[in-house]
C-alpha positions as semicolon CSV with decimal commas, in nm:
position;residue;x (nm);y (nm);z (nm)
1;M;0,289;1,082;-0,375
2;T;0,174;1,206;-0,713
3;H;-0,053;0,996;-0,929
4;P;-0,096;1,140;-1,279
5;E;-0,355;0,887;-1,388
6;H;-0,635;1,024;-1,165
7;T;-0,562;1,393;-1,110
8;A;-0,822;1,653;-1,024
9;A;-0,945;1,889;-1,295
10;S;-0,746;2,210;-1,329
11;S;-0,897;2,540;-1,222
12;D;-0,965;2,649;-1,580
13;S;-1,125;2,321;-1,691
14;S;-1,468;2,485;-1,710
15;R;-1,346;2,735;-1,973
16;R;-1,507;2,656;-2,307
17;R;-1,249;2,537;-2,558
18;P;-1,226;2,283;-2,843
19;L;-1,093;1,943;-2,751
20;A;-0,877;1,915;-3,061
21;P;-0,636;2,182;-3,186
22;D;-0,716;2,403;-3,484
23;T;-0,585;2,170;-3,753
24;R;-0,552;2,463;-3,995
25;L;-0,249;2,568;-3,789
26;L;-0,084;2,223;-3,796
27;E;0,148;2,079;-4,056
28;D;-0,011;1,812;-4,277
29;R;0,093;1,493;-4,093
30;S;-0,021;1,630;-3,756
31;A;-0,353;1,744;-3,897
32;R;-0,413;1,401;-4,052
33;A;-0,323;1,229;-3,725
34;W;-0,602;1,426;-3,556
35;T;-0,870;1,404;-3,826
36;E;-0,835;1,071;-4,013
37;A;-1,037;0,767;-3,903
38;M;-0,789;0,532;-3,737
39;A;-0,809;0,266;-3,469
40;V;-0,522;0,214;-3,220
41;R;-0,480;-0,121;-3,047
42;P;-0,214;-0,179;-2,777
43;L;0,007;-0,482;-2,838
44;G;0,215;-0,454;-2,520
45;R;0,573;-0,342;-2,450
46;G;0,511;-0,002;-2,606
47;R;0,389;-0,138;-2,940
48;Y;0,055;-0,046;-3,101
49;A;-0,134;-0,167;-3,409
50;V;-0,282;0,123;-3,606
51;D;-0,564;0,044;-3,848
52;S;-0,537;0,333;-4,093
53;A;-0,802;0,507;-4,299
54;S;-0,667;0,330;-4,608
55;G;-0,745;-0,012;-4,462
56;A;-0,381;-0,100;-4,400
57;T;-0,251;-0,188;-4,053
58;Y;0,088;-0,069;-3,932
59;V;0,278;-0,133;-3,610
60;V;0,411;0,164;-3,410
61;S;0,674;0,133;-3,137
62;L;0,674;0,437;-2,910
63;P;0,996;0,350;-2,722
64;R;1,178;0,323;-3,057
65;S;0,980;0,604;-3,226
66;D;0,927;0,397;-3,538
67;C;0,644;0,271;-3,758
68;T;0,620;0,001;-4,024
69;C;0,451;0,235;-4,274
70;P;0,634;0,353;-4,592
71;D;0,627;0,717;-4,482
72;H;0,845;0,633;-4,185
73;E;1,048;0,339;-4,316
74;I;1,127;0,484;-4,659
75;R;1,102;0,860;-4,614
76;G;1,217;0,868;-4,252
77;E;0,929;1,094;-4,150
78;R;0,751;1,108;-3,816
79;C;0,437;0,971;-3,973
80;K;0,072;1,029;-3,890
81;H;0,052;0,685;-3,725
82;L;0,325;0,766;-3,472
83;R;0,153;1,098;-3,404
84;R;-0,188;0,936;-3,367
85;V;-0,060;0,687;-3,108
86;A;0,105;0,971;-2,916
87;I;-0,224;1,162;-2,920
88;E;-0,427;0,865;-2,799
89;V;-0,181;0,791;-2,516
90;T;-0,177;1,157;-2,411
91;E;-0,558;1,170;-2,419
92;G;-0,578;0,854;-2,204
93;R;-0,758;0,649;-2,471
94;V;-0,495;0,374;-2,481
95;P;-0,243;0,271;-2,213
96;P;0,107;0,418;-2,221
97;P;0,411;0,195;-2,266
98;G;0,452;-0,043;-1,974
99;K;0,082;-0,030;-1,882
100;R;-0,231;-0,222;-1,976
101;R;-0,601;-0,167;-1,916
102;G;-0,729;-0,371;-1,623
103;D;-0,911;-0,367;-1,288
104;C;-0,710;-0,241;-0,994
105;A;-0,657;-0,520;-0,739
106;I;-0,717;-0,270;-0,458
107;C;-1,002;-0,032;-0,553
108;G;-1,149;-0,247;-0,833
109;R;-1,169;0,043;-1,073
110;E;-1,074;-0,009;-1,438
111;S;-0,755;0,183;-1,500
112;F;-0,411;0,151;-1,651
113;V;-0,205;-0,094;-1,447
114;P;0,148;-0,228;-1,498
115;E;0,197;-0,491;-1,769
116;E;0,419;-0,677;-1,524
117;G;0,390;-0,678;-1,146
118;P;0,091;-0,598;-0,924
119;A;-0,230;-0,487;-1,098
120;V;-0,253;-0,165;-0,900
121;C;-0,369;0,175;-1,038
122;G;-0,185;0,501;-0,988
123;D;-0,406;0,613;-0,700
124;C;-0,343;0,292;-0,503
125;W;0,024;0,247;-0,592
126;L;0,274;0,254;-0,305
127;E;0,621;0,399;-0,354
128;R;0,934;0,299;-0,170
129;G;0,969;0,523;0,135
130;D;0,595;0,590;0,184
131;F;0,479;0,594;0,546
132;A;0,187;0,376;0,653
133;T;0,012;0,274;0,974
134;D;-0,041;-0,091;1,065
135;R;-0,418;-0,108;1,127
136;E;-0,372;-0,393;1,376
137;T;-0,106;-0,239;1,603
138;G;-0,103;0,132;1,520
139;D;0,270;0,110;1,446
140;T;0,430;0,327;1,179
141;V;0,598;0,133;0,900
142;V;0,783;0,238;0,583
143;V;0,709;0,080;0,247
144;Y;1,002;-0,108;0,101
145;R;0,822;-0,229;-0,210
146;L;0,486;-0,331;-0,353
147;T;0,525;-0,687;-0,483
148;G;0,349;-0,885;-0,752
149;E;0,263;-1,165;-0,507
150;R;-0,076;-1,225;-0,352
151;A;-0,115;-1,269;0,020
152;D;-0,219;-1,635;-0,031
153;E;0,092;-1,696;-0,243
154;R;0,363;-1,545;-0,024
155;F;0,496;-1,802;0,223
156;I;0,644;-1,693;0,557
157;E;0,909;-1,945;0,658
158;A;0,929;-1,839;1,022
159;A;0,552;-1,872;1,067
160;D;0,512;-2,179;0,839
161;C;0,214;-2,024;0,662
162;T;0,122;-1,775;0,393
163;V;0,072;-1,404;0,458
164;A;-0,303;-1,461;0,416
165;D;-0,305;-1,740;0,679
166;Y;-0,099;-1,550;0,933
167;P;-0,329;-1,508;1,239
168;A;-0,299;-1,129;1,256
169;N;-0,407;-1,102;0,891
170;D;-0,735;-1,281;0,939
171;G;-1,014;-1,088;0,767
172;Y;-0,794;-0,919;0,505
173;P;-0,841;-1,026;0,141
174;A;-0,642;-1,335;0,051
175;D;-0,578;-1,192;-0,296
176;D;-0,435;-0,860;-0,167
177;P;-0,095;-0,772;-0,315
178;V;0,184;-0,821;-0,064
179;V;0,364;-0,510;0,060
180;E;0,711;-0,545;0,211
181;V;0,773;-0,293;0,488
182;V;1,042;-0,202;0,739
183;Y;1,019;-0,024;1,071
184;P;1,152;0,332;1,066
185;F;1,338;0,311;1,398
186;D;1,490;-0,034;1,340
187;G;1,851;0,081;1,368
188;D;2,043;0,331;1,154
189;A;2,078;0,111;0,844
190;D;1,914;0,220;0,516
191;L;1,601;0,046;0,389
192;D;1,792;-0,221;0,198
193;E;1,968;-0,342;0,511
194;R;1,674;-0,355;0,750
195;R;1,462;-0,662;0,817
196;R;1,154;-0,667;0,594
197;Y;0,805;-0,782;0,687
198;A;0,526;-0,889;0,449
199;F;0,178;-0,736;0,490
200;P;-0,143;-0,763;0,292
201;Y;-0,205;-0,425;0,128
202;S;-0,538;-0,365;0,309
203;R;-0,375;-0,393;0,651
204;L;-0,187;-0,069;0,584
205;A;-0,332;0,280;0,612
206;V;-0,113;0,489;0,387
207;R;-0,009;0,841;0,490
208;D;0,050;1,132;0,258
209;Q;0,424;1,157;0,336
210;A;0,742;0,976;0,251
211;L;1,076;0,898;0,413
212;V;1,376;1,077;0,261
213;E;1,667;0,836;0,259
């Protein structure tokens, strides 16, 4: 798995260099995006409010690459506000589209988590096909999906209880996100056709490998 939100520093990160580019080499709108006093506030769904140096506030939509300022709406230019939002997202100062700032439900660290779905950071996120070990039995399982349900919310019909109240899950956090898994040797069917089981996230020890379907 690769998790771009918490990557290790590159080998040349100790080399002395300016954080910002040499604005003398940039065209005017890019230079102003870097140097003018602006504040960027995420509004959700890829939209950002930009409080400009002039005192006006404009709304930028990154998915649509547009801005409500006259420079973009009237002149059709890629304005300094669009560029400033792109800079702040790239620098990790504001969340990218589809993410919000929040505490990860697993590690507790403040990070960028999905706007919708489980509040899990990039380091703790599970991808479909990831291998994991059931801490209770030692069995190998394959992640089907990480859900937005908590263990105390997901009801297991066959057991007549929630995932949190299932006897084998005693001691795991009741507010853990539920992970649906399948067993790798449960027939020859692909993941979508195998029987799925619901586990609290903490019951799984994730491995650094994935199943190729």
